[in-house]
MARPASE-19982 format. One record per residue: x, z negated, y of N, C-alpha, C in turn; residue in three letters. Coordinates in pm, whole numbers, plus 50000, padded with zeros to 5 digits. Each point is the difference from the previous one (the first is absolute). Example, Ala and Ser with C-alpha at 12.3 -4.5 7.8 and 13.67 -1.06 7.14 Angstrom:
2
513194922049431499115000050119500905000050120ALA499655007250105500824999450119499234992750109SER
//
This chain:
402
500885000049881499074999950122500904999850123MET499755008850096500715000650127499734987950081SER501024996450081499824988550095498865003750100LEU499825013050025499085004750102498565001749940GLU499714996249877498705001049939499064990850073THR498845005050036499004992050072498824997849915LEU499224990550046498704997949941499135012550002ASN499445003349882499235012949992498905001350100ARG499314989250029498925000150093500485003550145ARG501214993950024500545002550129500505013850016LEU500555005349896500455014650004498855009050019GLU498824996549945498865009050016499314998750134ALA500254989350074499384997550128500575008950107ALA499205003650099500395008150115500394990750111LYS500995004150087500194993050120498875001250095PRO499784990350093498915001550097500205011950084SER499015009150000500095012250086500154996150145ALA499284989550050500094996250138501324996750037THR500684990649919501334996050038501085011449982TYR499675008949910500975011449987499945008050137THR498835002650051499965007450129500584990950118ILE499744987049997500554992150100501524999649994ILE500585000349883501455001349993500515013350051ASP499235010649968500345013250051499965000550154ARG499024993850050499964999250153501154992750056VAL500344988549929501174992350055501315008449995ALA500145008149894501195009349991500035009650101LEU498785006350029499955010550106500304993350141ARG499494988550021500294993150130501424996950015ARG500694996049889501394996450007500775012550034ALA499495011549967500635013250034499705003950145GLU499244992550068499665003350136498665006450025GLY499215002249893498685005850019499034990450067ALA499055005550078498954992150055498725002249917GLN499744989749916498875001849905498884990850041ILE498825005650000498794991250013499444996949866ILE500044987549960499594995349862498634996049998SER499195007049921498664996449970499814996749856LEU501004993449948499894996649862500004985349959CYS500334991950096500154985249966498584993650015ALA499674991349902498744993249993500114985650067GLY500324999650125500034987250070499655001150143GLU499374989450055499595000950138501245000250090PRO499905006850114501135001650093499984987850105ASP499124990549985499964988550091500974989349955PHE500374991950098500824987449966499084989949943ASP500554991549914499234988549949499574991550120THR498824995250003499484991650114500844988750028PRO500104996350125500914989850052499754986449935GLY498734995849980499764986949944500454998749855HIS500025012149935500454999349858501524999349998ILE500735007050086501524998350009500354985950041ARG499234994450091500344986750051499834990049885ALA499035001749918499764991449881501215000049909ALA500485012349974501195001349913501234993450058ALA500235001550129501124993850068499904985049992ILE498804995750029499794985049989500254995249853ASN499575007849898500254995749870501494998749973ALA500765008950054501474999049983500534987450066ILE499534997850122500544988150074499604986449928HIS498855000949930499594987649932500574999349859LEU500875009949962500724998649878499205004749876GLY498935008150022499185004249881500655012349934HIS501234998049951500845010949950500344998449850THR499244992249935500404997649857498925006949913ARG500284999049867499085005449900498554995050026TYR499085008249969498604995849998499465000649862THR498804995449974499345001249876499955014949966GLN500105003249870499845014149962498815007450050VAL498864992849984498725005650050499745000350143ALA500974994250080499855000350143499824985450054GLY500334998150123499634987450070498584997449997LEU499634987649968498634996549997499275002450132ARG500654997950106499395002250136499675014450022ALA500825009449947499745014250007498915004349901LEU500014993549882498885003049904498714995650052ARG500004989150074498764994550060499515010250109GLU500945005350079499665009350105499485012649935ALA500605004849889499465011749932498634997749943ILE499704988849944498674997149951498985000250112ALA500414994650120499044999650115499815014850048ARG501085008549993499835014050037498985007449910LYS500094997349866499105006349900498564995050023TYR499834986950036498694994450019499445005550132GLN500785000450106499555003850134499735014550010ARG500905009049949500005013850019499325008649890GLU499944994449876499555007349885498864993249924ASN499614988850037498924992749940500314995749858GLY501264997749962500354996449859500114984950003LEU499444993449898500054986149987501264995949921SER501134998750067501174996449935500654988150066VAL500924993149932500824988650050501425004649990THR500884991850055501435003350000500535001749860TRP499454993249899500415001549865499675013449941GLN499115007650069499675013449954500835010950066ASP501154996550047500815009650078501424999949951THR500685010750044501445001549963500745008150108LEU501164995450034500915006350099501115007349937VAL500305012450042501085007649947500785006150106CYS501205004649968500945007150100499445014650020SER498925000850072499405013050034498855003849906GLY499155008650045498915004249919500405007849879GLY501135006650009500485007949881500264990849885LYS500524987150032500334991349890498644994749939GLN499004997950085498664995449941499615009749895VAL500005012950027499515010749913500895000749881ILE501355000050014500885000949884499834988949907TYR499974987950064499874987249916498745000349918ASN498855005050058498815000049929500035010249881ALA500575011250026500105010149893501014995849886LEU501104993450046501014996349899499524988949919ALA499114991050057499544988049932498845003949899ALA499475011950010498755002649918500065012949918THR500875009450034500065012749922500744999049878LEU499535005649888500685002349878500145014849978ASN500895004349904500225013849975498645007049974GLU499795011050068498855007549977498784997250083GLY500014988150073498944997150089499915009650107ASP498785003950038499765009650107499494993950129GLU500465005450111499604995250130499395012550072VAL498724998350036499255011050080500454999450140VAL500575011150053500485000950136499375012150065ILE499094998250106499575011450069501035007650073PRO500005012649999500965008650068499325007550118ALA500525000150118501344996050041500214984549989PRO501224996549967500334986149983501324996450072TYR500194988050025501284995250052501075003249897TRP501135005150045501025005349906500464990549895VAL499974986850026500544990449912499074995249880SER498725003150020499094995649892500415005549861TYR500025012549979500225004749867501424996649948PRO500994999650093501354996749954500114984749955GLU499284991650078499944985549952499394999049865MET498905007149975499234998849870501005005549890VAL500685010650029500875005149891501174990149977GLN500584995050109501064989649979499644988049925LEU498654996450010499524987449936499435003749859CYS500235012549954499665003249858498625005449988GLY499285001950110498645005849989499995014450023GLY498875006249992499805014250027499005003050113GLU500515006150112499095002050099498975012349968PRO498754997150030498925009649979499485003950134ARG500505010850064499695003550134498655008149995THR499224998550101498715005850015500015007450134VAL499915013749994500095007750124498754997450083ALA500164996250131498854998050088500285007950129CYS499455012250002500335009150102499254998450131GLY500125009450090499304998950127498544999449990ALA499475006849889498455000649986499454986349986GLU500704990249951499494985949991500614991050101SER500645006050109500664992450099501204993049948GLY500595005749892501244994549937499704985849940PHE498754998049964499584987749941499515001549853LYS500234989949927499554999249851498504997749996LEU499385008849924498534998349982499664991849868THR498844994749992499654993149887500065008549874ALA499545012750014500025009849883501465001549950GLN500905002950094501455001949961500534988149941ARG499634987950054500584987549942499484997849859LEU498715003049968499434997949874500705009349898ALA500315012050044500625010049919501464995849968GLU500624992850083501434997249987500244987349917ALA499124991349994500094986949928499905003549844ILE501054995949932500065000949850500244987849929GLY500215000149875500294987649919501294993250036PRO500975008150061501314993850037500124996250142LYS498865001850079500114996650145500134984950017THR500994996650076500254986450032499704996950151ARG500355008450087499874998450143499345011750073TRP499374997550106499645009350101500704995850131LEU500765009350068500544997050130499185006650106ILE499484992750097499215005350110500544995950125LEU500365010450086500664997650130499075004350113ASN499514990950086499185003750110500284990750119SER500275005050124500265014450028501205005049925PRO500075012649978500915006649905501275004450065SER501104997349931501255007850025500025010049878ASN499985013350025500365006950122498895005650081PRO498684997849960499005008750074499274992250109THR500054987050002499254992150099498474999849962GLY499705003849876498654998049953499494985949991ALA498724996950040499544986749992498675001049922VAL499914990249895498805000149917498964990750072TYR498815004550005498874992450058499284992349895ASP499004992450049499314990449907499415007849880HIS499325011650029499375007349890500945005649908GLY501145004550038501015004849910500604988749917GLU500284989350058500534988549918498934994949903LEU498814999850047498904995949915499895008349878ARG500105013350008499955009649890501144997549907ALA501204998250050501124997849917499904986549927LEU499494990450069499804986249936499025001549881ALA498955008450018499015000649885500705005949875ASP500915008950028500725005549883500934989549939VAL500714993450082500954989749952499344988149929LEU498744997350042499274989349924499805003449855LEU499935012949976499765005149859501294999349919GLU501144997050062501265000349931500754987350024HIS499644989049938500504986850033501574998649969PRO500575009749927501374998749958500955005450112GLN499385006450106500815005850106500274990550114VAL501224997950030500474992150125499915008750120LEU499894994650121499915008050117501104994750100ILE500735008850048501014997150116499405006050127LEU499574990950089499565005850131501064998050096ALA500645011450044501135000750091499395000850141ASP499964989150068499314999250141501034999950109ASP501245004549980500984997750095499685006350142ILE499175010750006499615005950125498734995150053TYR499524988549952498664995050030499675000450151GLU500894996150083499684998150141500215012450084HIS500515011049931500195012550076498885008949960LEU498784998350060498785006549957499325004350131ILE499405012449998499585006150125498495003150005PHE499515003750121498665004550017498924989649978ASP500384987250011499054989449973499614997749857GLY500825006249916499784997349860500184985249956ARG499364995149898500154986749948500825000749881GLN501074991149997500865000049884499334991149891PHE500045004549877499404992849893501005001449876LEU500174988749930500795000849874499154997549883THR500455005249885499135001549881499394986349953LEU500784989549999499484987049949499034994150100ALA500065004050125499044996350105498665006749970GLN500025012949962498725007249982499374996249866VAL500874997549897499464995749869500734987849956GLU499524987750030500724987349969500164998349841PRO499245006949924500214998949852501275006749957ARG500655007750083501265006449970501204991350042LEU499714989050068501084991850060500894994749889ALA499414996649886500744993249887501085009849935ALA499925012950039500995009549937500485009250114ARG500014995150124500525007850115501144993350064THR501095007450023501104994450079499885007550134LEU499624991850104499905005050137501254997050072THR500815010750031501244998550058500065004550151MET500834993550073500195003550145501414995450043ASN500144999350132501274996450051500025000650150GLY501134995950061500075000550147500655011950053VAL500535008649919500815011950042499315009150097SER498805005049970499405010050086499204994450112LYS499194989649977499154994350098500744993550107ALA501154993449973500694992250101501405005650024TYR500245012549961501275007050035501174991649950ALA499914995849867501014991849938500605005849875MET500185013350002500495006749876501274993449945THR500964996850092501314995449957500014984749957GLY498894993650025499944985649963499764997749858TRP499455010149934499734999749854499234988449949ARG498764999750046499034989949946498715007449957ILE499764999549865498775005449946499264988049939GLY498685000749976499324989949930498775005149926PHE499414991849923498785003749927499264987849957ALA498665003249970499194990349929499475006749880THR499684992249900499465005349877499824989549894GLY499715003749872499814990449899501254991949980PRO499894987649973501144990450000500965003649885ARG499395004549887500845003549883500995011350030TRP499565009450089500825010550034501034995750108LEU499614991950100500884995350095501104991549933LEU499674992349903500984991549934501065008649925LYS499455010849939500895009549927500905006450103ALA499555004250116500825006450101500994989850061MET499554987850013500944989850051501164997349897GLU499654999849875500964998249894501145011550002LYS499505012150017500955011650010500824999050129LEU499384996550114500724999450120501044988250000GLN499764989749923500884988849987501345004049937GLY499955010249913501175005349929500585012350070GLN499395003650120500295012850058500634997250144GLN499224996350095500414997550137499794986150046THR499164992049929499554987250045499175001850115SER499974989950091499085000850115500455009550107GLY499035004150083500345009050112500794993050109ALA500615007750091500754993950107499284988750076CYS500634989850005499294988250066499725002450147SER500875005650073499705002550143498845010650019ILE499955009749912499035010350009498664993349965SER499944990249903498794993349959499464992850131GLN500864992850066499574993250118499345009350107HIS500705011350014499535010550089498605004849958ALA499785001949863498775004849960498864989950024ALA500294987149998499024989450029499575002750141ILE500865001750097499695002950130499125012950024ALA500355009849913499265012450017498544998349953ALA499814993549886498704998649938499164989950080LEU500554989850054499274990150070499975001250151ASP500815009550049500175000950146498985010750062GLY500285003550123499225009450074499815013049930PRO498895007050007499695012149933499845011550097LYS500224998650126499735010150093500965012049985ASP501154997549941500995010649976499435010549901PHE499254994749908499445009449894499065009650056ILE499104995050082499015008950069500705010250085ALA501014995650073500725009350097500645010749914HIS500794996749901500735009549913499005009649936SER498864995149950499055009149941499465009750100SER499724995950124499585009750105501065010150021GLU501244996350006501085009250034500135010049883VAL499864995749880500105009449886498915009249995PHE498744994850036498825009149997500145011150106GLN500504996450117500305009750100500975010249962ARG501034996149938501085008749945499415008649890ARG499214994149917499355007849898499175011850050ARG499234996950104499125010150065500765012450050ASP501014997850082500755011350050500875006449899PHE500454992449898500905005649894499165009149919MET498854996849955499155007649916499515012150074VAL499664998150131499515011150082501165010650010GLN501204996150023501095009350020500395006949863LEU499994991849900500365006249869499005011349958LEU498674997550030499055010549966500015012050083ASN500904999950104500255012750080501095008549936GLN500764994149909501085006949934499545009349889ALA500335013250021499585009449887500554995849861PRO499195000049906500404996349858499874985749968GLY499534991750100499864985449975498564995550023ILE499484992649913498684993750021500114984749969ARG499374992150087500234985949982498624992350024CYS499624992149901498874991150012500414988550088GLN498924993550054500164988950091500084987249911VAL501174993549999500124988049914499294988450056PRO499464991249917499234988250050500844987450030GLY501295000049957500824988950016501505002849979GLY500774988949995501445000749983500645008150116ALA501135006549987500615007050103500565013449943PHE499275006349908500485012849941498935011250012TYR500415011850025499195011149984500485008449871ALA499005003749922500455006949877499475014850018PHE500935008450042499515013750043500225009849894ALA498995008749983500105010949909500825010850060ASP501075003549928500975010050052499955012249906CYS498955001649911500035010449907499945014350070SER499525000450126500005012950071501415004450036GLY500984992149984501375004050034500785003949868LEU499524995749883500665002249885499935014549950ILE501155005949964500025013849959500465009450109GLY500224994050122500595007350112501404995950030LYS500565004450106501434997450027500014991950139ARG500934990950009500174992150115500615008350118SER499964995650121500645007450109501475003849970PRO500624990549929501475002449971500225007949867GLY498855003649937500195008349882499874993849866GLY499784987250001499894992249875498685003049934LEU500055003149868498695002649933499364986649970GLU498714999750037499234987449990499244999949875LEU500664996949893499445001449871499024988449961VAL500164988850072499194987549977500104991350113ASP499294988349993499954991550116501364993550027ASP500734998549892501434995150026500855008650082GLU499835013249972500705010150078499544999850145ALA498744998050027499434998750136500684988350067VAL499944988149933500644987850062501505002750033ALA500695006549912501435001650018500255009850119LEU499185010450005500115009650110499714993750136ALA499034991550001499654992550125501194990950043LEU500644993349903501134992050034501145008450049LEU500395010349925501165008550036499815008750120GLU498795005050019499835009950109499234994650122GLU499274989949984499244994150113500394985450035SER500894994049911500484986150025498894990050001SER499035002749909498904989949977499944996649852VAL500014987549973500054995149860498574995549961ALA499535005649885498704995549946500304999349845VAL498994995049925500124999249857499055009449932VAL500525006849898499085009249927498984992549919GLN498795005550000498874993849930500194998949852GLY500825009349940500194999649849500654986949965SER500714993650093500624986649964498974989649985ALA498795002450053498874990649989498965004249899PHE500345010549922499035004449892499105010650040GLY500085005350122499025011250032500845010650077LEU500435010049928500805011150068499235007650104PRO500745007550080499355007550099499624992750127GLY500604987950024499724992250116501314993950058HIS499894994650123501064992950062499484986550042LEU500744989849969499734986550066500744998350134ARG499204998150105500584998950134499644986750059ILE501044991250019499754986950053500035000250145ALA498994994150068499885000150149500324985550048TYR500924993949942500454986650042501215001550093ALA499805007350107501075003050095499425001850139LEU500894999650103499535000050135499305013850041ASP499144999450091499175011550032500935012650034ASP501044997750076500805011350042500665006949876GLU500464992149908500655005249879498995007349921SER498794995049984498945005949919499605013650059LEU499825000850138499675012050066501155011049974ARG501184994850012501125009649977500055005149856ALA499674990649907499965004749854498885009849980ALA498844997350062498895009249974500275013650063CYS500715000350118500285012050061501015008649914ALA500974992449931500925006849920499365005949869ALA499054992449942499225004349889499145012350028ILE499364999350117499225010950050500845012950009LEU501124998350073500915011650012500445006149868HIS500414990849915500395003949864498915008449933PHE498794994749993498925006949930499625012950058CYS500075000950137499635012750065500995010949967LYS501244996249959501075009849975500275001349855ASN499214993949914500115002649851499535014349979VAL500615007149902499575014249983499885002949853ARG
//
């Protein structure tokens, strides 16, 4: 056996397409190129001042030691209050778990429960890490195509068709990365009715974009719509998106205690507790002022409106209006099969994304990375001037495709 032999699951896994493009952008910038990056999934705002102050105060008070694996009790109490206040879930601090980011919540849940051959239903388009995590944990992703005709959302009929004897989990993300799709009460109710018929299926509700929701829509999570599913639903969230705290790495969840205990056991042998300073900052975020959330949501909705309007003026591109998050998922199939202004053959959406980067200095992510080819994911978490410049470059590119 070679010293370079890797775990077979890891060898089969794909690198994150998003980070691959971010690395490519960094390389181009190091070479002197002026790139407008529309590929990163993080708010462009600073973490609110009262949260930063809480972290600094925690350092001065000496809160720099290990914490409990499952998180500080004070933070878990704040998380329980959040779920009670914002989601109508009857939980206590003992029904919560803190991890080093939302990614770890999801990975721990899958690693703690999947056995070889277990299937996980994942609506596509999906966040790039879902199927790779499932595969790394020994499961098999069962992706279900959800195109523009359904608003990029999983229907009850498609869910019923996807569930089989080996189904262990359903992953549901609303608002969605990469499409911004938001499930309403009726849509969640229909999915819940199907899931009630399959008591062996666990549900992972990824609510990380909960507070980035537009047009007066009401956010709802599945266990809130159907409390009978709470006993097998892991409702996960975090402070990254709503509070502009991506680098602080705090994710959390509530769910059945047997599952949380299993995840805690795994985490205890993995990373132990999350960063103590970040946990104190998260307490301030969850219990502190919320005006920042409303402001950032208004800003993102305004950006969404002009971004979608300008994208739909570009020949070969069609874009639905997303209901939340900060992504536009644009259909670029009208460009495929043609040549870029620089002469590159646009054989697929990845070629379109590459041509935009190389010829127009705009970085986006190809939709095929999210399970639905023929699209581009365009993040509008950037200042207005940069977004307008990016749209102008995309429009110029599309007008000169031949």
